[in-house]
Residue frames relative to the residue before (quaternion, step in Angstrom):
aa qw qx qy qz dx dy dz
X 1.0000 0.0000 0.0000 0.0000 0.00 0.00 0.00
X 0.4379 -0.6918 0.5196 0.2443 3.66 -1.00 0.94
X 0.2015 -0.7989 0.5464 0.1503 3.70 -0.09 1.10
X 0.5314 0.5982 -0.4476 0.3993 3.67 1.04 -0.45
X 0.6607 0.4651 -0.2717 0.5229 3.64 0.84 -1.02
X 0.6875 0.4878 -0.3235 0.4297 3.68 0.60 -0.91
X 0.6828 0.4711 -0.3264 0.4532 3.65 0.83 -0.88
X 0.6339 0.5310 -0.3491 0.4408 3.46 0.98 -0.64
X 0.6747 0.4865 -0.3054 0.4635 3.55 0.96 -0.68
X 0.6380 0.5149 -0.3191 0.4753 3.47 1.13 -0.70
X 0.6406 0.5002 -0.3494 0.4661 3.70 0.97 -0.65
X 0.6216 0.5053 -0.3561 0.4811 3.58 1.00 -0.76
X 0.6597 0.4643 -0.3531 0.4739 3.66 0.88 -0.69
X 0.5868 0.5168 -0.3663 0.5044 3.81 0.94 -0.57
X 0.6967 0.4670 -0.3262 0.4361 3.68 0.66 -0.79
X 0.6888 0.4845 -0.2912 0.4539 3.45 1.23 -0.63
X 0.7377 0.4328 -0.2263 0.4662 3.49 1.00 -0.79
X 0.8327 -0.0030 -0.0269 0.5530 3.69 0.94 -0.54
X 0.0736 -0.8488 0.5235 0.0062 3.55 0.57 1.27
X 0.8069 0.2206 -0.1024 0.5383 3.52 1.03 -0.66
X 0.6985 -0.4522 0.2125 0.5123 3.45 1.36 0.71
X 0.5509 -0.5932 0.4964 0.3134 3.49 -1.37 0.27
X 0.2188 -0.8385 0.4821 0.1288 3.71 0.40 1.13
X 0.7020 0.4476 -0.3307 0.4445 3.62 0.75 -0.77
X 0.6379 0.4998 -0.3326 0.4823 3.74 0.90 -0.83
X 0.6887 0.5203 -0.2767 0.4223 3.69 0.85 -0.98
X 0.6790 0.4786 -0.2942 0.4726 3.43 1.33 -0.60
X 0.7482 0.4194 -0.2053 0.4713 3.63 1.19 -0.63
X 0.7769 0.3326 -0.1559 0.5114 3.57 1.06 -0.66
X 0.4320 -0.6470 0.5679 0.2688 3.52 -1.05 0.89
X 0.6563 -0.5704 0.4030 0.2855 3.41 -1.40 0.65
X 0.7441 0.4150 -0.2139 0.4779 3.63 1.08 -0.65
X 0.4693 0.6863 -0.4590 0.3133 3.63 1.22 -0.16
X 0.1918 -0.7557 0.6223 0.0692 3.48 -1.25 0.84
X 0.0528 -0.7828 0.6185 -0.0438 3.45 -1.27 0.75
X 0.2717 -0.6819 0.6494 0.1987 3.53 -1.46 0.25
X 0.0469 0.7514 -0.6581 0.0093 3.45 -1.34 0.57
X 0.2559 -0.7717 0.5648 0.1412 3.48 -1.40 0.37
X 0.3301 -0.7145 0.5746 0.2246 3.60 -0.95 0.65
X 0.1000 -0.8185 0.5640 -0.0434 3.63 -0.53 1.34
X 0.3718 -0.6527 0.6077 0.2579 3.55 -1.27 0.65
X 0.2196 -0.7534 0.6109 0.1049 3.56 -1.04 0.87
X 0.7449 0.1198 -0.1211 0.6450 3.64 1.18 -0.01
X 0.5908 -0.5624 0.4604 0.3503 3.54 -1.49 0.23
X 0.2934 0.7556 -0.5563 0.1833 3.60 -1.07 0.65
X 0.5515 -0.5737 0.4952 0.3486 3.41 -1.45 -0.15
X 0.2641 -0.7888 0.5217 0.1893 3.66 -0.64 0.89
X 0.0472 0.7482 -0.6613 0.0259 3.53 -1.24 0.66
X 0.7537 0.3930 -0.2770 0.4481 3.56 -1.15 0.47
X 0.3629 0.7537 -0.4897 0.2458 3.61 1.15 0.47
X 0.5293 0.5886 -0.3612 0.4929 3.62 1.26 -0.56
X 0.7287 0.4558 -0.2695 0.4344 3.53 0.85 -1.00
X 0.5630 0.5733 -0.3446 0.4853 3.47 1.24 -0.70
X 0.6615 0.5228 -0.2675 0.4664 3.45 0.89 -1.00
X 0.7037 0.4841 -0.2823 0.4368 3.60 0.82 -1.08
X 0.5435 0.5966 -0.4251 0.4099 3.68 1.02 -0.46
X 0.7319 0.4393 -0.2466 0.4589 3.54 0.93 -0.90
X 0.5547 0.5800 -0.3517 0.4819 3.51 1.32 -0.57
X 0.7168 0.4517 -0.2703 0.4573 3.58 0.84 -0.89
X 0.5907 0.5242 -0.3418 0.5093 3.60 1.29 -0.47
X 0.3758 -0.7629 0.4554 0.2633 3.68 1.03 -0.85
X 0.8172 0.3447 -0.1881 0.4219 3.46 -1.15 0.31
X 0.6680 0.4520 -0.2616 0.5301 3.57 1.33 0.12
X 0.1592 -0.7474 0.6331 0.1236 3.72 -0.90 0.96
X 0.1570 -0.7844 0.5997 0.0204 3.52 -1.09 1.11
X 0.0491 -0.7788 0.6244 0.0337 3.59 -0.68 1.10
X 0.2908 -0.7721 0.5553 0.1050 3.43 -0.96 1.13
X 0.2398 -0.7711 0.5749 0.1318 3.59 -0.86 0.90
X 0.7689 0.2384 -0.1410 0.5762 3.63 1.16 -0.27
X 0.3223 -0.7327 0.5613 0.2102 3.47 -1.22 0.37
X 0.6322 -0.4843 0.4315 0.4237 3.68 -1.20 0.38
X 0.8380 0.2296 -0.2665 0.4172 3.35 -1.14 1.36
X 0.5148 0.5725 -0.4095 0.4894 3.37 1.57 0.43
X 0.4755 -0.6458 0.5272 0.2810 3.37 -1.27 0.57
X 0.1141 -0.7819 0.6099 0.0602 3.46 -1.14 0.86
X 0.2672 -0.7446 0.5858 0.1762 3.78 -1.16 0.36
X 0.6575 -0.5477 0.3641 0.3676 3.31 -1.33 0.57
X 0.7559 0.3579 -0.2485 0.4886 3.57 -0.94 0.83
X 0.5906 0.6060 -0.3519 0.4002 3.67 1.35 -0.44
X 0.4134 -0.6677 0.5652 0.2528 3.56 -1.09 0.83
X 0.1846 -0.8054 0.5576 0.0795 3.56 -0.92 0.98
X 0.7895 -0.0325 0.0471 0.6111 3.40 1.15 -0.62
X 0.1990 -0.7378 0.6254 0.1581 3.55 -1.36 0.46
X 0.1555 -0.7724 0.6129 0.0604 3.59 -1.03 0.76
X 0.0109 0.7653 -0.6432 0.0207 3.57 -1.10 0.81
X 0.5599 0.6255 -0.4437 0.3138 3.58 -0.95 0.90
X 0.8652 -0.1740 0.1151 0.4560 3.51 -1.24 -0.43
X 0.3728 -0.7750 0.4462 0.2476 3.56 -0.33 1.19
X 0.6117 0.5340 -0.3701 0.4514 3.69 0.99 -0.60
X 0.7052 0.4467 -0.2972 0.4635 3.63 0.93 -0.79
X 0.5402 0.5670 -0.3828 0.4900 3.64 1.24 -0.39
X 0.7042 0.4715 -0.2550 0.4656 3.60 0.75 -1.02
X 0.6941 0.5111 -0.2681 0.4302 3.44 0.80 -1.00
X 0.7827 0.3776 -0.1778 0.4617 3.55 1.00 -0.86
X 0.3849 0.7635 -0.4383 0.2771 3.59 1.48 -0.16
X 0.7579 0.4401 -0.2450 0.4146 3.62 0.56 -1.05
X 0.6175 0.4865 -0.3254 0.5255 3.57 1.18 -0.80
X 0.6783 0.4357 -0.3737 0.4588 3.75 0.56 -0.78
X 0.6880 0.4915 -0.3339 0.4166 3.60 0.74 -0.76
X 0.6058 0.5641 -0.3483 0.4398 3.60 1.05 -0.81
X 0.6571 0.4905 -0.3225 0.4729 3.69 1.06 -0.77
X 0.7385 0.4732 -0.2429 0.4144 3.55 0.59 -1.24
X 0.6930 0.4805 -0.3101 0.4390 3.66 1.00 -0.80
X 0.6293 0.5164 -0.3228 0.4828 3.56 1.11 -0.71
X 0.7190 0.4651 -0.2744 0.4376 3.59 0.85 -0.81
X 0.6740 0.4506 -0.2912 0.5078 3.44 1.23 -0.55
X 0.4538 0.6495 -0.3972 0.4631 3.54 1.40 -0.01
X 0.7172 0.4405 -0.2294 0.4887 3.43 0.87 -1.37
X 0.6719 0.5476 -0.2933 0.4032 3.51 0.88 -0.83
X 0.6696 0.4948 -0.2681 0.4847 3.45 1.18 -0.89
X 0.6154 0.5063 -0.3172 0.5141 3.69 1.05 -0.76
X 0.5978 0.5328 -0.3577 0.4805 3.67 0.88 -0.86
X 0.7423 0.4888 -0.2872 0.3572 3.46 0.43 -1.27
X 0.6115 0.5720 -0.2929 0.4616 3.51 1.24 -0.83
X 0.6949 0.4918 -0.2489 0.4618 3.48 1.11 -0.88
X 0.5967 0.5172 -0.3158 0.5261 3.46 1.24 -0.70
X 0.6892 0.4277 -0.3459 0.4717 3.70 0.73 -0.59
X 0.5872 0.5473 -0.4014 0.4410 3.65 1.06 -0.24
X 0.7193 0.4292 -0.2488 0.4864 3.48 1.21 -0.48
X 0.3390 0.7834 -0.4592 0.2459 3.53 1.48 0.10
X 0.7319 0.3388 -0.2772 0.5222 3.62 -0.91 0.93
X 0.6715 0.4634 -0.2911 0.4996 3.59 1.21 -0.42
X 0.4704 -0.6596 0.5007 0.3049 3.66 -1.20 0.58
X 0.5400 0.6610 -0.3825 0.3537 3.62 1.33 -0.20
X 0.2313 -0.7694 0.5824 0.1237 3.60 -0.88 1.02
X 0.3892 -0.7353 0.5179 0.1988 3.47 -1.25 0.70
X 0.2328 -0.8004 0.5504 0.0468 3.58 -0.78 1.10
X 0.3419 -0.6744 0.6005 0.2602 3.55 -1.14 0.41
X 0.3280 -0.7368 0.5525 0.2105 3.59 -1.29 -0.24
X 0.6490 -0.4867 0.4028 0.4238 3.56 -1.21 -0.19
X 0.5264 0.6670 -0.3723 0.3733 3.61 1.19 -0.03
X 0.3071 0.7510 -0.4978 0.3062 3.42 0.75 1.37
X 0.6646 -0.4943 0.4050 0.3872 3.41 -1.49 0.24
X 0.5243 -0.6532 0.4313 0.3353 3.80 -0.65 1.07
X 0.8037 0.1757 -0.1936 0.5345 3.62 -0.81 1.19
X 0.7204 0.4716 -0.2515 0.4420 3.65 1.03 -0.36
X 0.4064 0.7682 -0.4434 0.2194 3.51 1.33 -0.15
X 0.6781 0.5280 -0.3540 0.3690 3.60 0.74 -0.64
X 0.6289 0.5086 -0.2888 0.5123 3.44 1.28 -0.86
X 0.7011 0.4987 -0.2962 0.4148 3.65 0.74 -0.98
X 0.6487 0.4559 -0.3340 0.5097 3.60 1.12 -0.67
X 0.5453 0.5842 -0.3984 0.4501 3.62 1.00 -0.58
X 0.7621 0.4034 -0.2509 0.4400 3.46 0.69 -1.05
X 0.4779 0.6370 -0.4022 0.4518 3.59 1.34 -0.18
X 0.7036 0.4684 -0.2106 0.4912 3.42 0.92 -1.22
X 0.6359 0.5078 -0.3538 0.4611 3.67 0.99 -0.68
X 0.6710 0.5132 -0.2848 0.4531 3.57 1.23 -0.64
X 0.5941 -0.5666 0.3535 0.4485 3.52 1.37 -0.12
X 0.5108 0.6117 -0.4361 0.4180 3.75 1.00 0.27
X 0.4420 -0.6663 0.5533 0.2335 3.45 -1.35 0.18
X 0.3069 -0.7399 0.5439 0.2498 3.73 -0.71 0.71
X 0.3773 -0.6582 0.6260 0.1805 3.33 -1.22 0.97
X 0.7619 -0.3216 0.2134 0.5202 3.65 -1.17 -0.06
X 0.4811 -0.6427 0.5028 0.3205 3.59 -1.03 0.81
X 0.8218 -0.0642 0.0855 0.5597 3.75 0.73 -0.88
X 0.7444 -0.4258 0.3036 0.4152 3.44 -1.30 0.01
X 0.6031 0.5413 -0.3644 0.4587 3.68 1.21 -0.24
X 0.7097 0.5459 -0.2601 0.3614 3.60 1.10 -0.45
X 0.8149 0.0112 -0.0214 0.5792 3.52 1.10 -0.22
X 0.4437 -0.6636 0.5287 0.2885 3.62 -1.34 0.50
X 0.0672 0.7761 -0.6218 0.0799 3.55 -0.57 1.07
X 0.1308 -0.8234 0.5471 0.0745 3.68 -0.15 1.07
X 0.1071 -0.8175 0.5649 0.0342 3.70 -0.23 1.19
X 0.7912 -0.3883 0.2229 0.4167 3.57 -1.37 -0.05
X 0.7411 0.4112 -0.2694 0.4573 3.44 0.83 -0.77
X 0.5090 0.5460 -0.4368 0.5020 3.63 1.32 -0.04
X 0.6725 0.5315 -0.3220 0.4020 3.51 0.89 -0.86
X 0.6480 0.5139 -0.3109 0.4684 3.47 1.04 -0.93
X 0.7433 0.4454 -0.2726 0.4182 3.56 0.81 -1.03
X 0.6547 0.5048 -0.2980 0.4773 3.60 1.34 -0.48
X 0.5484 -0.6253 0.4074 0.3773 3.63 1.17 -0.34
X 0.8115 -0.2971 0.1419 0.4828 3.61 1.02 0.53
X 0.6679 -0.5443 0.3171 0.3963 3.52 -1.07 0.41
X 0.6326 0.5352 -0.2941 0.4764 3.56 0.99 -0.80
X 0.6892 0.5093 -0.2556 0.4475 3.54 0.87 -0.91
X 0.6316 0.5408 -0.2874 0.4754 3.44 1.22 -0.91
X 0.6904 0.4718 -0.2887 0.4662 3.55 0.81 -1.00
X 0.5783 0.5900 -0.3349 0.4531 3.60 1.06 -0.77
X 0.6983 0.4769 -0.2638 0.4640 3.54 0.85 -1.20
X 0.6692 0.5055 -0.3126 0.4460 3.55 0.94 -0.85
X 0.6288 0.5299 -0.3057 0.4799 3.57 1.13 -0.65
X 0.6144 0.5954 -0.2800 0.4354 3.52 1.10 -0.85
X 0.7477 0.4229 -0.1618 0.4857 3.41 1.17 -1.06
X 0.8213 0.2460 -0.1015 0.5047 3.48 1.04 -0.68
X 0.3894 -0.7392 0.4742 0.2776 3.59 1.29 -0.03
X 0.7281 -0.3816 0.3230 0.4689 3.43 -0.93 -1.12
X 0.3594 0.7578 -0.4516 0.3044 3.52 1.42 0.40
X 0.8042 0.2433 -0.1099 0.5311 3.51 1.01 -0.64
X 0.4661 -0.6153 0.5568 0.3069 3.56 -1.19 0.53
X 0.2516 -0.7627 0.5751 0.1557 3.70 -0.88 0.76
X 0.0397 -0.7823 0.6208 0.0316 3.71 -0.72 0.83
X 0.0655 -0.7951 0.6024 0.0239 3.54 -0.91 0.90
X 0.3932 -0.7059 0.5695 0.1509 3.53 -1.14 1.18
X 0.0551 -0.8095 0.5845 -0.0060 3.52 -0.75 1.24
X 0.1737 -0.7732 0.5969 0.1257 3.57 -1.07 0.44
X 0.8077 0.1695 -0.1648 0.5401 3.71 1.02 0.24
X 0.6255 -0.5581 0.3420 0.4246 3.56 -1.00 0.27
X 0.5695 0.5689 -0.3775 0.4577 3.58 1.12 -0.49
X 0.6495 0.4988 -0.3215 0.4755 3.57 1.05 -0.79
X 0.5967 0.5500 -0.3417 0.4740 3.60 1.12 -0.74
X 0.6621 0.4815 -0.3453 0.4588 3.59 0.73 -0.95
X 0.6929 0.4690 -0.3242 0.4414 3.66 0.78 -0.89
X 0.6256 0.5042 -0.3693 0.4670 3.69 0.95 -0.61
X 0.6020 0.5611 -0.3384 0.4564 3.65 0.97 -0.71
X 0.7342 0.4444 -0.2623 0.4411 3.48 0.74 -1.28
X 0.6517 0.5433 -0.2982 0.4373 3.56 1.27 -0.55
X 0.5638 -0.6566 0.3593 0.3492 3.38 1.34 -0.18
X 0.2296 0.8070 -0.4995 0.2156 3.61 1.32 0.40
X 0.3807 -0.7267 0.5277 0.2203 3.65 -1.11 0.73
X 0.7665 0.1289 -0.0489 0.6273 3.44 1.14 -0.79
X 0.1579 -0.7859 0.5893 0.1012 3.70 -0.86 0.88
X 0.1739 -0.7737 0.5904 0.1501 3.81 -0.42 0.85
X 0.1647 -0.7372 0.6398 0.1415 3.62 -0.81 0.86
X 0.1072 -0.8374 0.5350 -0.0316 3.51 -0.41 1.37
X 0.8834 -0.0076 -0.0088 0.4685 3.39 -0.99 1.11
X 0.4116 0.7214 -0.4585 0.3162 3.54 1.10 0.58
X 0.5006 -0.6304 0.4911 0.3330 3.66 -1.13 0.33
X 0.6819 -0.5190 0.2758 0.4354 3.55 -1.17 0.64
X 0.6778 0.5203 -0.2875 0.4327 3.66 0.77 -1.05
X 0.6660 0.4815 -0.3331 0.4623 3.70 1.08 -0.69
X 0.6579 0.5068 -0.3196 0.4563 3.48 1.10 -0.76
X 0.6540 0.4878 -0.3749 0.4402 3.62 0.97 -0.47
X 0.6210 0.4589 -0.3732 0.5143 3.60 1.12 -0.43
X 0.6319 0.4977 -0.3919 0.4466 3.61 0.86 -0.49
X 0.6543 0.4754 -0.3320 0.4855 3.71 0.81 -0.60
X 0.5784 0.5097 -0.3519 0.5309 3.70 1.06 -0.59
X 0.6701 0.5071 -0.3153 0.4409 3.69 0.59 -0.97
X 0.6416 0.5382 -0.2745 0.4726 3.67 0.93 -1.09
X 0.0156 -0.8878 0.4589 0.0323 3.46 0.91 -1.01
X 0.7006 -0.4494 0.2778 0.4796 3.48 1.19 0.74
X 0.5166 0.6300 -0.4408 0.3767 3.73 1.07 -0.02
X 0.7536 0.0918 -0.1211 0.6395 3.65 1.27 -0.22
X 0.5047 -0.5459 0.5340 0.4027 3.57 -1.34 0.23
X 0.2751 -0.7674 0.5641 0.1312 3.48 -1.26 0.57
X 0.0990 -0.7825 0.6140 0.0308 3.61 -1.02 0.77
X 0.2224 -0.7549 0.6084 0.1030 3.64 -0.85 0.91
X 0.0805 0.8081 -0.5724 0.1136 3.63 -0.84 1.03
X 0.7236 0.4112 -0.3560 0.4250 3.59 -1.22 0.52
X 0.8599 -0.0503 -0.0671 0.5034 3.53 -1.02 1.01
X 0.2429 0.7547 -0.5413 0.2801 3.51 0.92 1.25
X 0.0905 0.7965 -0.5937 0.0700 3.48 -0.60 1.03
X 0.6356 -0.5803 0.2845 0.4223 3.57 -0.98 0.60
X 0.5824 0.6032 -0.3654 0.4041 3.68 1.17 -0.52
X 0.7323 0.4439 -0.2242 0.4652 3.58 1.20 -0.84
X 0.4408 0.7313 -0.4591 0.2451 3.53 1.27 -0.35
X 0.6805 0.4372 -0.3544 0.4692 3.67 0.61 -0.89
X 0.6126 0.5458 -0.3597 0.4443 3.65 0.64 -0.66
X 0.6956 0.4401 -0.2817 0.4932 3.72 0.79 -1.04
X 0.6003 0.5640 -0.3570 0.4407 3.60 1.05 -0.92
X 0.6853 0.5333 -0.2879 0.4038 3.67 0.83 -0.88
X 0.5402 0.6505 -0.3792 0.3759 3.41 1.34 -0.36
X 0.4562 -0.6831 0.4269 0.3782 3.53 1.31 -0.82
X 0.3824 0.7211 -0.4977 0.2935 3.60 1.12 0.31
X 0.5226 -0.6512 0.4394 0.3313 3.65 -0.95 0.63
X 0.8193 0.0849 0.0110 0.5669 3.56 0.94 -0.83
X 0.1388 -0.7407 0.6517 0.0858 3.51 -1.22 0.54
X 0.0759 -0.8389 0.5373 0.0425 3.61 -0.65 1.01
X 0.1236 -0.8222 0.5551 -0.0234 3.51 -0.81 1.07
X 0.3852 -0.7023 0.5657 0.1959 3.55 -0.87 1.12
X 0.6271 0.6260 -0.3418 0.3132 3.43 1.04 -1.06
X 0.5682 0.6246 -0.4001 0.3562 3.57 1.08 -0.59
X 0.7970 0.2338 -0.1752 0.5287 3.64 1.03 -0.70
X 0.7558 0.3764 -0.2745 0.4602 3.64 1.05 0.07
X 0.7458 0.3265 -0.1959 0.5466 3.60 1.24 -0.19
X 0.4669 0.6860 -0.4735 0.2954 3.61 0.97 0.47
X 0.3182 -0.7404 0.5433 0.2352 3.61 -1.14 0.32
X 0.5505 -0.6513 0.4012 0.3343 3.54 -0.80 1.15
X 0.5037 -0.6207 0.5102 0.3172 3.54 -1.09 0.65
X 0.3755 -0.7065 0.5305 0.2800 3.72 -0.80 0.75
X 0.0931 0.7805 -0.6016 0.1422 3.49 -0.63 1.27
X 0.1671 -0.8410 0.5117 0.0548 3.51 -0.92 0.65
X 0.1717 -0.7417 0.6225 0.1815 3.68 -0.89 0.51
X 0.0590 -0.8384 0.5371 -0.0719 3.49 -0.61 1.34
X 0.3045 -0.7645 0.5134 0.2434 3.66 -0.60 0.99
X 0.3550 -0.7235 0.5618 0.1866 3.61 -1.20 0.82
X 0.4389 -0.7025 0.4986 0.2555 3.54 -0.95 0.93
X 0.3572 -0.7257 0.5462 0.2176 3.58 -0.69 0.93
């Protein structure tokens, strides 16, 4: 995990949540009081972001956090995931920030794991997209990987993906691929988004390395995969739901990409509970 990125995100969260201190806690709790608390699962799922959760309290100081689970492991409702001991003020001040990180990341990992399980037995791999929460992409993509998915390009600098508006602006599929090759040669793989069999044929003829089959019906995708015949990698995208994954995987595409993994997940229900001494 890249702690430079993580620490910056935590600092921003601190600035957002208590720019002038935690006035409630500071009014009620003495500076030297010590407490214990446990992180509990309130529903079944896959945990992710436990190191980030722990890091929140490390940065606040005065709190020891023992983790009983690792990222990627399944947890069950009522299970104790971590125990924290230390400065009561810092436990209270960091509670929401720490939970915000770990609940969201665990939600992504849980949804991804369920989707990967739906593809079990298929050679098709599950990809994420750039449809992430602004500023939270590193952690959401990390959580996808923890859940068993595969990270697509992190950002626009990491891969050539020629989409519909690129094609229109560049003057067609062939011209767009040609321009990409002129600029990058063989240094980068070129992916082309297609919406019809005619576009698939154009992308093949132009020498695309990866062909995305976007928002096609099942029969059209089957014909597209047959047409491509292994001459390029294939990616299915658009209207991908957990219920359709098995059917889509049976088509024989190499990859299925789903924006839902990082924009339509539900945070995993976790709770930080103080223990009476």
